[in-house]
KOLLO-767531 format. One record per residue (C-alpha): residue in three letters; x, y, z. Coordinates in steps of 0.1 Angstrom, whole numbers, plus 5000, padded with zeros to 4 digits. Example, Ala and Ser with C-alpha at 12.3 -4.5 7.8 and 13.67 -1.06 7.14 Angstrom:
<rs>
ALA512349555078;SER513749895071;
</rs>
This chain:
<rs>
MET539062802640;ALA541263102652;LYS539463422654;ILE540663662625;GLU542463962640;THR541064282624;PRO543964522616;ARG543764842637;PRO543765202621;VAL547265352619;ARG548065582647;GLY547565922638;THR544765862612;GLN540965892616;ASP537865742601;MET534765992597;LEU531165892594;GLY528666162581;GLY525066192589;THR525266132627;THR524766402654;GLU528366392667;ALA529866332631;PHE533166532625;ALA532666452588;GLU529866712586;ARG531966972601;PHE534966882580;ALA532766902547;HIS531267242558;VAL534767392561;VAL535667262526;ALA532367392510;THR532767722527;PHE536367752514;ASP535267652479;ARG532667922479;VAL534668202493;ARG537868132471;LYS535568162439;LEU534468522451;TYR538168602450;GLY538868442416;PHE541168172429;GLN541167882404;ARG540967502418;VAL544267332413;GLU545366962419;VAL548766832424;PRO549966472431;VAL549866312467;PHE553466222461;GLU556566382445;SER560266322440;THR561866382475;ALA564066662460;VAL560766872456;PHE560366892494;ALA564066872504;ARG564867172483;SER561767372492;LEU561667302529;GLY565367282535;GLU567466972545;SER567867122580;THR564067152588;ASP562466902611;VAL559866812584;VAL562666692560;SER564766552587;LYS562266372609;GLU558766392596;MET558466312559;TYR556965962548;THR559765882521;PHE560265562504;THR562165412474;ASP559765292447;ARG560164992425;GLY562065202400;GLY564665302427;ASP563465652429;SER563165832462;ILE559365942466;THR557666142495;LEU554066182505;ARG553566552504;PRO553866702539;GLU552567062525;PHE551267192493;THR553267482484;ALA556267292471;GLY554167072447;ILE552367372433;SER555667562428;ARG556967262410;ALA554067232387;TYR554367612380;ILE557767542365;THR557167202349;GLU553767262334;GLY554567602319;TRP552067792341;GLN554268092340;GLN552068202310;TYR549068262333;ALA550968482359;PRO549868622383;LEU548268292391;LYS545768262418;VAL545167902429;ALA543567712458;THR543467352467;HIS542767122496;GLY543366772505;PRO545466522526;LEU548966562537;PHE551366342556;ARG553866392584;TYR555266152608;GLU554866332641;ARG553366282676;PRO549466292672;GLN547666522695;LYS544466722696;GLY543866852661;ARG546966712647;PHE547266382628;ARG549766192607;GLN547366212577;PHE545766542580;HIS544066792557;GLN544567152547;LEU543167432528;ASP545667622506;ALA545667942487;GLU548668082467;ILE549268392444;ILE552368312422;GLY553868572400;ALA552868892419;GLY555469082437;GLU553169362448;PRO551869402485;GLY548269402472;ALA548669022466;ASP549468972504;VAL546569202513;GLU544269002491;LEU545168662505;LEU544868792541;VAL541368942533;LEU540368622519;ALA541568432549;ASP539568672572;GLN536468642553;LEU536768262553;LEU537068252590;LYS534068502595;GLU531868302572;LEU532867972591;GLY531868162622;VAL534968102640;ALA536668462638;ASP535768542674;GLY538868452695;VAL541068422665;THR543768702660;LEU545768792629;THR549468842639;LEU551568982613;ASN555469052608;THR557869162581;LEU560868952573;GLY562069232551;ASP563769212517;GLY566969032509;PRO569469292524;SER567169352554;ARG566968992562;ASP570768952558;ALA571669222582;TRP569069112608;ARG570268762605;ALA573868862612;ALA572869082642;LEU570868762655;ILE573668542651;ALA576068782670;HIS573368812698;PHE572968432702;GLU576668352700;ALA577068612728;HIS574668402748;ARG575368062736;ASP575867912771;GLN572168012780;LEU570567832749;SER568967482748;GLU570867212728;ASP568267242700;SER568767602697;VAL572567572698;GLU572067352668;ARG569767592650;LEU572367862655;ALA574567702628;LYS571667602604;ASN568567822610;PRO569168102636;LEU565868262630;ARG563967982645;ILE565368042679;LEU563168342680;ASP560068122682;SER561567832704;LYS559067702729;ASP561767592753;PRO561667802785;ARG565467822786;ASP565568012754;ARG562968262760;PRO565168532779;VAL567668522752;ALA565168522724;ASP563068802739;SER566069032742;ALA567168962707;PRO566969262683;ASP563869332662;ILE564069332623;ASP562769712624;ALA566369852629;TYR567669662596;LEU564669732573;THR565669902540;ASP563270192530;GLU561669942502;ALA561169692528;ARG559569932553;SER557270082525;PHE556169732515;PHE554969632550;GLU553269972554;LYS551269902521;VAL550369572536;THR549169712570;SER547370012553;GLY545569762528;LEU544469562557;ASP543169872575;ALA541269982544;ALA539569632540;GLY538569652577;VAL540769342587;ALA541969372624;TRP545769272629;GLU548369262657;ARG552169312650;ASN554369022665;ALA557969102659;ARG558968752668;LEU556968582640;VAL559368432617;ARG559868182589;GLY563468012591;LEU564067932555;ASP566068182533;TYR563468212506;TYR560868382527;ARG560568772523;HIS558469042536;THR555068942552;ALA554668652576;PHE551368592593;GLU549468362616;PHE545668352627;ILE546068222661;THR543468102688;ASP543467982724;ARG540267792717;LEU541867472711;GLY543767442745;ALA547267592741;GLN547567872718;GLY547467732682;THR547667852648;VAL544567782625;LEU545867952594;GLY549268072586;GLY551568172556;GLY553768442541;ARG555668552511;TYR558168312495;ASP559868512467;GLY562868282464;LEU561367922464;ILE560567882427;GLU564267992420;ASN565367722446;LEU563367472425;GLY565367552393;GLY562667802380;PRO563068162371;ALA563068432399;THR559168442407;PRO557568632437;ALA554668442454;VAL552868442486;GLY550368192501;TRP548768032531;ALA547567712546;ALA544967622571;GLY544367292589;ILE540767152581;GLU540666932613;ARG541567242634;LEU538967452618;ALA536367182620;MET536967162657;LEU535967542661;VAL532967532637;ASP529467492650;MET527767172639;PRO526167232605;ASP522767102598;ILE522666742588;GLU521166702555;LYS517966502556;PRO515766342529;SER512766552521;VAL510666222512;VAL510865862523;LEU509165582501;ILE507565302520;PRO506665022496;MET504764712510;GLY504964412488;GLU507264292460;ALA505364472431;ALA505364802452;GLU509064772456;THR509764742421;LYS507565032411;ALA509065232440;ILE512565202426;GLY511465382394;ILE509665652416;VAL512765722437;ALA514965742406;ASP512665982390;LEU512366202423;ARG516166212427;ARG516466312391;ALA514066612397;GLY516266722426;VAL514166582455;ALA516266422482;CYS514666092491;ASP515165762508;MET513565422506;GLY512365212537;TYR513064852528;ARG512864672561;GLY510464572587;ASN506564602590;MET504764912582;LYS504965052618;LYS508765012619;ARG509265162584;MET506965462594;GLN508965502626;ARG512365512608;ALA510865762582;ASN509865992611;ALA513265962627;SER514966042593;GLY513666402597;ALA511966372563;SER508766592557;TRP506966352537;ALA506365982533;ILE504965802500;ILE503165482509;LEU502665232481;GLY501164892486;ASP499064652465;ASP495864832470;GLU497365162460;LEU498965012430;ALA495664842419;ARG494065202420;GLY496965362402;GLU497865592431;ALA500065622460;SER499465782496;VAL501266092503;ARG501566162541;ASN502766492559;LEU504866352586;GLY504566692606;THR500666682607;GLY499766322599;GLN497466432571;GLN497266212541;GLN496166232504;ALA495865992475;VAL497766112444;ALA497565942410;LEU500965772401;ASP501265962368;ALA500966282387;LEU503166182417;ILE506466342406;GLY505066672398;THR502966692431;VAL505866582454;THR508266822434;ALA505767102441;LEU505567012478;
</rs>
């Protein structure tokens, strides 16, 4: 009979197993648990949105000309003939829900979520085709205080994860509509004058998305991009005042930041604050958390003009930076010897767990092997139950640290072990 070929995992995906010393799943879970704890301190409500949406949600929000839409989205036609896309990011789906579910009544709305996202791109360190992000958004607040609150939340999250060392908050302003339009025109004029020095990709961007030339990684583009005008000369008084309120708010909250006048967001609905927390601890300089203000997005999706600001952070990238958390271990291991003892032990384990005691059961092997496994599990106590103990109506409770053992009546066992 021919050997059955096991299908391989799809490239750019990963399997995670918890409970082992090298387990990535433990770090991953630690990042998510820390995020859930910190976002509650700031009053961010948990929100859930579908893993797939109508393709138009992402095409309109991310822009047809972006690489994500043109090259990276997992898009398919379903049986009803509709074009569906697996979500490549969270903001578009949350914005769509804000409009279609009537969430405007709750504005300003502070929401947070986390989960899987999908992009067809070249897998590399910390980057997968199915990857996971944390996401926090404030929708319906146009004040600079919303930007400050999100940045302080991000800063506290990174500190509580223990990854703030070697991570720098870089900040820029994209101005309001008039500022951005004037700057965009100046950039186009500058890039057109040096068109012959630009890479092919940047020449293409010049027509569709000129701001993206500023953060081009192609060495051919850097001299032209570095000599391009900054936005500061084109900021309106209102835009300058907004940015000053953001930076003074960060100073008041004790959050360190650096200005990066080349930090941009290419799409037209981005306004004012753009930011990235960057690190060089993952090899090449990488972003661990980034975001900005997107005051025009909800309008782009057919909703009312609605100010909004948000950020996202890669869980895999953060998990690579955090120290290994303590692996959760059982407090107690039950070791039943014999059929009658096993039946009794099932009830004891259930009662202990209901009482909040983490416990496990040793099913296999002789007494010596079961005790070895109990010691290796990291448990503090073992409950030994055999035919002799059952006949006496008691169990032996052994301290696995000292080896000391005591007999405890079965009807007092749960109370005694819970107290231990």
